[in-house]
Structures are given as C-alpha cells and as structure tokens.
C-alpha positions as CSV (number, residue, x, y, z in Angstrom):
1,X,-43.2,34.3,-15.6
2,X,-43.3,31.7,-12.8
3,X,-40.3,33.5,-10.4
4,X,-39.4,36.0,-7.6
5,X,-38.3,38.5,-10.2
6,X,-41.6,40.0,-9.5
7,X,-40.8,41.3,-6.3
8,X,-39.8,45.0,-6.3
9,X,-35.5,45.2,-6.8
10,X,-34.1,45.1,-3.1
11,X,-36.8,42.8,-1.7
12,X,-34.8,39.7,-2.3
13,X,-31.8,40.8,0.1
14,X,-34.1,41.9,2.9
15,X,-37.3,39.5,3.7
16,X,-36.5,36.4,5.7
17,X,-32.8,37.3,6.4
18,X,-32.0,35.0,9.4
19,X,-31.2,36.5,12.9
20,X,-27.7,35.3,12.8
21,X,-24.9,35.9,12.8
22,X,-24.8,38.6,15.6
23,X,-23.0,41.8,15.6
24,X,-19.6,40.3,15.7
25,X,-20.2,37.5,13.1
26,X,-21.4,34.6,15.2
27,X,-23.4,31.7,14.5
28,X,-23.7,30.5,18.2
29,X,-20.1,29.3,18.7
30,X,-19.1,29.5,15.2
31,X,-17.9,32.3,13.0
32,X,-15.9,35.2,14.2
33,X,-12.8,37.0,13.1
34,X,-9.5,35.3,13.7
35,X,-7.5,37.3,11.4
36,X,-4.0,39.5,11.5
37,X,-4.7,43.2,12.9
38,X,-3.6,44.6,9.6
39,X,-7.0,43.2,8.4
40,X,-9.4,44.4,11.2
41,X,-9.6,47.6,9.6
42,X,-10.5,46.6,6.0
43,X,-13.1,44.2,7.5
44,X,-14.7,46.7,9.3
45,X,-14.9,48.9,6.2
46,X,-16.2,46.2,4.2
47,X,-18.9,45.5,6.9
48,X,-20.0,49.0,7.2
49,X,-20.2,49.6,3.3
50,X,-22.0,46.0,3.1
51,X,-24.4,46.6,5.8
52,X,-24.9,50.3,4.0
53,X,-25.4,49.0,0.6
54,X,-28.1,46.2,1.3
55,X,-30.7,48.5,2.2
56,X,-29.7,51.1,-0.8
57,X,-32.2,50.9,-3.3
58,X,-29.5,52.4,-5.9
59,X,-27.3,49.3,-5.1
60,X,-29.9,46.8,-4.8
61,X,-31.8,48.1,-8.3
62,X,-28.3,47.8,-10.1
63,X,-27.4,44.3,-8.7
64,X,-30.9,43.3,-9.8
65,X,-30.9,44.3,-13.0
66,X,-27.1,42.4,-13.7
67,X,-29.0,39.3,-12.3
68,X,-31.9,39.8,-14.9
69,X,-29.9,40.9,-17.6
70,X,-26.1,39.8,-17.5
71,X,-26.6,36.5,-15.5
72,X,-29.8,35.4,-16.9
73,X,-31.7,35.2,-13.7
74,X,-34.4,33.7,-12.7
75,X,-32.9,30.2,-13.3
76,X,-35.4,27.9,-14.2
77,X,-36.8,24.4,-12.2
78,X,-36.3,21.3,-14.3
79,X,-38.1,18.3,-13.4
80,X,-35.9,14.8,-14.0
81,X,-38.5,11.8,-14.0
82,X,-36.1,9.2,-15.7
83,X,-33.3,10.0,-12.9
84,X,-36.2,10.1,-10.3
85,X,-37.2,6.4,-11.6
86,X,-33.8,5.2,-9.8
87,X,-34.6,7.2,-6.4
88,X,-37.5,5.2,-5.4
89,X,-40.1,7.1,-7.5
90,X,-39.7,10.2,-5.5
91,X,-40.3,13.3,-7.9
92,X,-37.0,15.1,-8.1
93,X,-36.8,18.9,-9.4
94,X,-33.5,20.7,-9.9
95,X,-32.7,24.4,-9.8
96,X,-30.8,25.2,-12.5
97,X,-27.7,26.7,-11.5
98,X,-26.0,25.6,-14.4
99,X,-27.9,27.7,-16.9
100,X,-26.1,31.0,-15.6
101,X,-23.8,33.0,-17.3
102,X,-20.4,31.2,-16.5
103,X,-22.1,28.2,-15.6
104,X,-22.6,28.2,-12.1
105,X,-24.2,29.7,-8.7
106,X,-20.6,31.4,-8.2
107,X,-21.7,34.8,-10.6
108,X,-24.6,35.7,-8.2
109,X,-22.1,36.2,-5.0
110,X,-19.3,38.1,-7.5
111,X,-21.5,40.6,-9.2
112,X,-22.7,41.7,-5.6
113,X,-18.8,41.7,-4.1
114,X,-17.9,43.3,-7.5
115,X,-20.4,46.4,-7.2
116,X,-19.4,47.0,-3.6
117,X,-15.5,47.1,-4.5
118,X,-16.6,49.5,-6.7
119,X,-18.5,51.7,-4.5
120,X,-15.7,51.4,-1.6
121,X,-13.5,52.9,-4.4
122,X,-10.7,50.0,-4.4
123,X,-9.7,49.4,-8.2
124,X,-8.2,45.5,-7.8
125,X,-9.9,42.4,-6.9
126,X,-8.3,39.1,-5.8
127,X,-10.1,35.5,-5.5
128,X,-9.1,32.1,-4.6
129,X,-10.8,29.5,-6.6
130,X,-10.7,25.6,-6.6
131,X,-12.9,24.1,-9.5
132,X,-12.0,27.3,-11.5
133,X,-16.0,28.5,-11.2
134,X,-15.9,31.2,-8.6
135,X,-12.1,32.5,-10.7
136,X,-14.0,32.7,-13.8
137,X,-17.0,34.6,-12.0
138,X,-14.6,36.7,-10.4
139,X,-12.4,37.3,-13.6
140,X,-15.8,37.6,-15.9
141,X,-17.2,40.6,-13.0
142,X,-13.7,42.4,-12.9
143,X,-13.7,42.6,-16.8
144,X,-17.3,44.1,-16.7
145,X,-16.7,46.5,-14.5
146,X,-13.0,47.4,-15.3
147,X,-11.1,46.3,-12.4
148,X,-8.0,44.3,-12.2
149,X,-7.8,40.8,-10.8
150,X,-5.5,38.2,-9.7
151,X,-6.8,34.8,-8.8
152,X,-5.1,32.1,-6.9
153,X,-5.6,28.4,-7.5
154,X,-3.9,25.7,-6.2
155,X,-1.4,23.9,-8.8
156,X,-3.3,20.1,-8.4
157,X,-6.4,22.6,-9.4
158,X,-4.9,24.3,-12.6
159,X,-4.3,20.8,-13.6
160,X,-7.4,19.2,-13.3
161,X,-9.2,22.3,-14.0
162,X,-7.0,23.8,-17.1
163,X,-10.1,24.8,-19.0
164,X,-10.8,27.2,-16.1
165,X,-7.8,28.7,-16.0
166,X,-7.8,29.5,-19.8
167,X,-11.2,31.1,-19.4
168,X,-10.0,33.3,-16.5
169,X,-7.0,34.1,-18.8
170,X,-9.1,34.8,-21.8
171,X,-10.9,37.2,-19.4
172,X,-7.7,39.3,-18.5
173,X,-7.2,37.9,-15.1
174,X,-3.7,36.9,-13.9
175,X,-3.7,33.5,-12.5
176,X,-1.4,32.5,-9.7
177,X,-0.5,28.7,-9.4
178,X,-0.1,28.0,-5.4
179,X,2.7,25.2,-5.1
180,X,2.6,25.1,-1.0
181,X,0.8,22.3,0.9
182,X,-1.7,20.3,-0.6
183,X,-1.8,22.9,-3.6
184,X,-5.9,22.9,-3.3
185,X,-8.5,25.5,-2.7
186,X,-7.1,25.9,1.3
187,X,-3.4,26.6,-0.2
188,X,-5.0,29.2,-2.5
189,X,-7.2,30.9,0.2
190,X,-4.0,31.3,2.3
191,X,-2.1,33.1,-0.5
192,X,-4.9,35.5,-1.0
193,X,-5.2,36.6,2.4
194,X,-1.2,37.2,2.2
195,X,-2.0,39.3,-0.9
196,X,-4.7,40.8,0.8
197,X,-2.8,42.0,3.9
198,X,-0.1,43.3,1.4
199,X,-2.5,45.3,-1.1
200,X,-5.1,46.3,1.3
201,X,-5.1,49.8,0.4
202,X,-6.0,49.3,-3.4
203,X,-7.3,45.5,-3.1
204,X,-10.8,43.7,-2.3
205,X,-11.1,40.1,-1.4
206,X,-14.0,38.8,-3.5
207,X,-14.3,35.7,-1.2
208,X,-15.8,32.4,-3.0
209,X,-18.0,30.9,-0.1
210,X,-20.0,31.3,3.1
211,X,-16.4,30.5,5.1
212,X,-13.9,33.0,6.3
213,X,-14.1,36.0,8.9
214,X,-16.8,37.9,9.5
215,X,-18.4,39.6,7.3
216,X,-17.8,37.2,4.7
217,X,-20.0,34.0,5.5
218,X,-23.1,36.4,6.0
219,X,-22.6,38.7,3.0
220,X,-22.2,35.9,0.2
221,X,-25.1,34.0,1.9
222,X,-27.1,37.6,1.3
223,X,-25.8,37.4,-2.0
224,X,-26.3,33.6,-3.0
225,X,-30.1,33.5,-1.2
226,X,-31.7,34.6,-4.5
227,X,-31.3,31.0,-5.5
228,X,-33.7,29.8,-2.6
229,X,-36.0,32.8,-2.9
230,X,-36.7,31.8,-6.7
231,X,-37.0,28.6,-6.1
232,X,-39.3,28.6,-2.9
233,X,-41.9,30.6,-5.0
234,X,-41.1,28.4,-8.3
235,X,-42.1,25.6,-6.5
236,X,-45.5,26.8,-4.7
237,X,-46.7,27.6,-7.9
238,X,-45.6,25.0,-10.0
239,X,-46.7,22.7,-7.0
240,X,-49.1,23.9,-4.7
241,X,-46.7,22.8,-1.8
242,X,-43.2,23.1,-0.7
243,X,-40.8,20.1,-1.1
244,X,-39.9,17.2,1.3
245,X,-36.5,17.9,1.3
246,X,-34.0,20.4,-0.2
247,X,-30.5,18.9,-1.3
248,X,-27.2,20.4,-2.3
249,X,-23.4,19.9,-2.3
250,X,-21.2,21.2,0.4
251,X,-18.0,22.2,0.2
252,X,-17.3,26.0,1.8
253,X,-21.4,26.0,1.3
254,X,-22.6,28.7,-0.4
255,X,-24.7,27.1,-3.1
256,X,-26.6,25.3,-0.2
257,X,-26.8,28.1,2.1
258,X,-27.9,30.2,-1.0
259,X,-31.1,27.4,-1.5
260,X,-31.3,26.8,2.3
261,X,-31.9,30.1,3.8
262,X,-35.6,30.5,2.0
263,X,-36.7,27.2,3.8
264,X,-35.1,27.1,7.4
265,X,-38.2,28.6,8.7
266,X,-40.1,25.7,7.1
267,X,-39.7,22.9,9.5
268,X,-41.3,20.6,7.3
269,X,-39.0,20.7,5.0
270,X,-35.9,18.7,5.4
271,X,-32.5,20.1,4.4
272,X,-29.4,18.2,3.3
273,X,-26.3,18.8,2.6
274,X,-23.9,16.3,0.9
275,X,-20.1,16.7,1.6
276,X,-17.1,15.0,-0.3
277,X,-16.5,11.6,1.0
278,X,-14.0,10.9,-1.3
279,X,-12.7,7.3,-0.8
280,X,-14.5,7.1,2.2
281,X,-14.7,9.0,5.3
282,X,-13.4,5.6,7.2
283,X,-10.3,6.0,4.9
284,X,-9.4,9.3,5.9
285,X,-9.0,10.1,2.3
286,X,-12.0,12.7,2.3
287,X,-13.5,16.4,2.7
288,X,-16.7,15.5,4.5
289,X,-15.7,18.5,7.4
290,X,-19.1,17.9,9.2
291,X,-19.3,14.3,8.8
292,X,-15.7,13.6,9.7
293,X,-14.4,16.9,11.4
294,X,-14.6,18.9,14.9
295,X,-15.0,22.6,15.8
296,X,-11.8,24.6,15.2
297,X,-10.6,27.8,13.6
298,X,-9.8,28.1,9.7
299,X,-9.1,30.7,7.6
300,X,-10.5,33.8,10.0
301,X,-13.8,31.7,11.6
302,X,-14.1,29.1,14.1
303,X,-16.2,26.1,12.2
304,X,-16.0,22.3,11.7
305,X,-12.7,21.0,9.9
306,X,-10.3,18.5,9.5
307,X,-7.7,18.5,12.2
308,X,-5.4,16.1,13.8
309,X,-5.0,15.7,17.6
310,X,-2.7,19.0,17.8
311,X,-5.3,21.1,15.8
312,X,-3.3,20.9,12.7
313,X,-5.3,21.0,9.6
314,X,-5.7,17.7,7.7
315,X,-4.9,17.3,3.9
316,X,-8.6,16.6,2.4
317,X,-9.3,14.7,-0.8
318,X,-12.1,14.6,-3.3
319,X,-12.2,14.0,-6.9
320,X,-14.0,17.4,-6.8
321,X,-11.9,20.4,-7.1
322,X,-14.4,22.8,-5.4
323,X,-15.6,20.5,-2.7
324,X,-11.7,19.6,-2.0
325,X,-11.6,21.9,1.3
326,X,-10.7,20.7,4.9
327,X,-13.2,23.5,6.3
328,X,-17.2,24.7,6.0
329,X,-19.1,27.9,6.3
330,X,-19.9,28.6,10.1
331,X,-23.5,28.6,9.7
332,X,-23.4,25.0,8.2
333,X,-22.0,24.0,11.3
334,X,-24.2,26.1,13.5
335,X,-27.3,24.6,11.5
336,X,-25.8,20.7,11.9
337,X,-25.5,21.9,15.8
338,X,-29.1,22.9,16.3
339,X,-30.6,20.1,14.3
340,X,-32.1,22.2,11.5
341,X,-29.8,20.6,8.9
342,X,-28.4,17.4,8.2
343,X,-25.1,16.6,6.4
344,X,-24.0,13.3,4.8
345,X,-21.0,12.0,3.1
346,X,-21.1,11.1,-0.5
347,X,-17.9,9.1,-2.3
348,X,-16.3,9.6,-5.2
349,X,-17.5,6.7,-7.0
350,X,-20.9,7.7,-5.8
351,X,-20.8,11.0,-6.8
352,X,-19.6,9.8,-10.4
353,X,-22.2,7.2,-10.5
354,X,-24.9,10.2,-10.3
355,X,-23.1,12.1,-12.7
356,X,-23.8,9.2,-15.7
357,X,-26.9,8.9,-14.8
358,X,-28.4,12.3,-15.0
359,X,-26.2,12.5,-18.6
360,X,-27.7,9.7,-20.0
361,X,-31.5,10.0,-18.6
362,X,-32.0,13.8,-18.9
363,X,-29.1,15.1,-21.4
364,X,-27.2,17.3,-18.6
365,X,-23.9,17.0,-17.8
366,X,-23.9,18.0,-14.3
367,X,-20.5,19.7,-12.4
368,X,-19.0,17.0,-10.0
369,X,-19.8,19.2,-7.1
370,X,-23.3,18.9,-8.0
371,X,-23.3,15.1,-8.8
372,X,-22.8,14.8,-5.2
373,X,-26.4,16.2,-4.1
374,X,-27.7,14.1,-7.0
375,X,-26.2,11.0,-5.3
376,X,-28.0,12.0,-2.0
377,X,-31.0,12.6,-3.7
378,X,-31.2,9.2,-5.1
379,X,-30.8,7.9,-1.4
380,X,-33.0,10.5,0.4
381,X,-35.9,9.3,-2.6
382,X,-35.8,6.0,-1.8
383,X,-35.9,7.0,2.3
384,X,-38.9,9.3,1.7
385,X,-40.9,7.2,-0.5
386,X,-42.6,7.5,-4.0
387,X,-44.8,10.6,-2.7
388,X,-41.8,12.6,-1.6
389,X,-40.8,15.7,-3.6
390,X,-37.5,16.7,-3.7
391,X,-35.6,19.9,-4.8
392,X,-31.9,19.5,-5.4
393,X,-29.8,22.5,-6.0
394,X,-27.9,22.0,-9.5
395,X,-25.2,24.3,-8.7
396,X,-22.8,24.2,-12.1
397,X,-22.6,22.8,-15.2
398,X,-19.8,19.7,-15.7
399,X,-18.0,21.4,-18.9
400,X,-15.0,22.0,-16.7
401,X,-15.0,18.3,-15.4
402,X,-15.3,16.5,-18.8
403,X,-11.4,15.6,-18.6
404,X,-12.0,14.2,-15.4
405,X,-15.2,12.1,-16.0
406,X,-13.4,10.8,-19.4
407,X,-10.6,9.5,-17.3
408,X,-13.0,8.1,-14.8
409,X,-15.2,6.4,-16.9
410,X,-12.4,5.4,-19.2
411,X,-13.4,7.0,-22.4
412,X,-10.0,8.5,-23.6
413,X,-6.9,6.6,-25.0
414,X,-5.0,6.5,-22.0
415,X,-4.3,3.1,-20.9
416,X,-2.6,3.7,-17.5
417,X,-5.8,5.0,-15.9
418,X,-7.7,2.8,-13.7
419,X,-11.6,3.9,-14.2
420,X,-14.5,3.6,-11.7
421,X,-17.3,2.3,-12.7
422,X,-18.4,3.7,-16.1
423,X,-17.8,2.7,-19.6
424,X,-14.6,0.9,-21.1
425,X,-13.1,1.9,-24.2
426,X,-15.3,0.4,-26.4
427,X,-18.1,1.9,-24.7
428,X,-19.2,-1.1,-22.5
429,X,-20.6,-0.7,-19.1
430,X,-17.4,-2.1,-16.5
431,X,-18.6,-4.1,-13.6
432,X,-20.8,-2.4,-11.3
433,X,-22.0,0.4,-13.5
434,X,-25.1,1.4,-15.1
435,X,-25.6,0.4,-18.8
436,X,-27.5,2.7,-21.3
437,X,-30.7,0.2,-21.2
438,X,-30.7,0.2,-17.2
439,X,-30.6,3.9,-17.0
440,X,-33.2,4.5,-19.5
441,X,-35.7,2.0,-18.3
442,X,-35.6,3.0,-14.7
443,X,-33.9,-0.2,-13.0
444,X,-32.7,0.4,-9.4
445,X,-29.5,1.0,-10.6
446,X,-29.1,3.7,-8.0
447,X,-28.5,1.6,-5.1
448,X,-24.8,2.4,-4.5
449,X,-25.8,6.1,-4.6
C-alpha cells in the first residue's frame, strides 16, 4: 500500500515538526495569547496535556487506529488528466481528503482533540463552524466518544449550509445560530469563546482551524499534518520526485498547513495558498486576509486580518462559508512574511468555474472551498509549464454546496437568481462559461481562473 501508514504509530506527529512556535506560542511576531484571564488556566491545562500526549505511545496508537479504522485513512492520490488539460498541460494530483469519513479534512483534527478532551476529564465539547464540516466532524467524534456537543454557527451559514445543520442535529449536537455581527464564522467563534469562559470546568473548546490562541495553531497543525506526511510519501513513491508546487485553499488555514508542513523543508517545492477573493480584492468584498489585510489581533492571536484604520475588524465576504473569515492562522502569516509560502486571491467566479470544470471532466464534486485551490492550480500550471507536477489538497466534497452551486449556475427553478457563468435553466452554457464539449476536449477554458 502506497502510504505513510507503514510508519509505527505515533511517528506521524513527531518527525519534521517545525521549530516554531516558541514556548509562548509565537511564530515570529505572530501568534501568542490575547485572551481573558479566565481562559489562561484552561489554555495552560490544554497545552500541558497536549505536549504530554503527543509523545505518549498509548494516545498516539489510539489516534492512529481511529484514523485507519474510523476516518478511512490513508486518503488516496488521484491524477486528474482532463482537468489538467486546462492548466497548460501541467500534471495535477489531488490529495483526496474529500473521501474521509464526514467528507473533509476536519475529522483528522477533531478525533485528536476529542481524545484529548476525554483524557483531561471534560464531558462536553463546543465548536465553531462556518461551512459546517468542522461542526459535523465534532458532532461525529462527540457521538463516538459519549461527549455532549454544542456547535455555534452564524445564522447566515446555517441558511447556506442547511444540510450540515441537519447532519449535526442527527448526530445529537445542539446547533446554536449566531445572530450578531455578520452572522458568519467570525461571530460563531466569538460566541464559542463566551461559552468556554462560562463553562470551562466541564467544557473543552474543539477549535477547528490553525488560528486562535496558543496552543491551538500548533496543536491543530500537528493533528492535520497527516495529510502532508501521507501525500509526500505517496508522490515520491508514485513519481520518484517531489511536486513542483503544493496548493491548498486558505481560510483559517488548517487544510493548507496540514499539507504544507511536510514540504516546508523542501526549498524546491512552492507552497501556494489560495484565499477567498470574493467579488475581487479591489471591491472590498472579499476574505483574502493575507492578500488584502494587515497585522493585528483577532480571536486571541496576532495575525493578518481585515481591519479598518481604527483596528476594527471588517466584515468579510465569500461564496464559500468555510473561507468567509477575516483572519488567518499565525503560521500562515509567518510563512508569508519569511517568503516560504505565497498567497493569492481567487474570486467567487473563478472558484465556481473550477468547481464546474472538475465536475464535468473528472466526475468529482468538490467543496467550494477546495475549488479555490483548483482555480489556483489552473493558473499555476500555465505559469510553471507542461513539465510541472502540481499537488492540490482537495480538502472536502461538495454535497453541502449543491444548493449554492445550483443557484450560481441557474440549475434550479428560481427566477430571482442572477447566476454566474455556468448553465441556464435549459442546461445551455451562459456567456463566459465552459461548455461540456470544451471541458472534455481540453480547450483553454481555464483562462479566467
């Protein structure tokens, strides 16, 4: 079997762990802890427990077992030849996190944090969620391990991700719509922190991304790095060389850090994060935090964020609920500032064009979040040329996004929707869209992406 699962249990988390953050949780000037005093003890407890458990053979063996027998790891690598014809002839490999149990990379991290919750004697977990995949994963792990679960989700996101709301409730979680602010992921995190402060004695916060106060950025990275560890070994065995570039979408950034970490020491491998460009960075309606933001403090850590001249957080926008976040993980900010990774903005229209293209050429429906990475690959492939090998993290599947995509492409029966490039209600391509014939024949239809 072509995977890294041949490693003894526990070795995934230990080799090549980056030399950052430092003991105080800083990645250069980024990271740290900017939280109420009431949470310091809980964060200290979590840090001490995790640092002990990450080298505990019993903990690591159980985590490894769950990844294999419950998540279904290792996830495979899939080459997408027809899709790649639209990327200047470069070859494109997908790391198939969409095939995990629950449908995304989120389960990797949640199983680790749920085990940690049990070990420190807490009986309840809380979580925030945007696209709903982290909420579903948390509800899943809570059901598996007998934990009470509450998930905070922005009211706007509960509307556009109704399927995942139903999944969470079926799994026994309480889903609380958040009606403050922009009613999206940022506001869900705010409410989850308020809950944690109030109920810290019984409750552990299962954080969904590599943002937030120390130890969350490093801990979530370590649980997600299984993606890159597997992919690096799989590509080497399959191709006899490393990829020229590794690409992933970036909201908070856990799926990207998960695949980037294994390649950080490889100077010849470009790391490219694709942020949510929304209507375009120049319009102000976007969630491209590194591309269009500045350093500041949000949700307990210093990082890049979208803010005004007074330091007030600006509302973000993306068609993707999972990328609609005005901040980003501090490690991404650090990788950007030291020049090890580059970050680009992908608009809603570009992401949806890539979404449709993968559907029609490969029979794979991606999450809209992942479609941002696919759109970035179409551009990077043309830049790097036909000899290039690209590895893209397909971080999730698109079941949850079918309604959004149907509205965008005009596939439903509503007449009040202004779809983007795609299909009209008679299944004919609209202006600027890729036809089925173009998709299959490999015409240069990816130019706009």
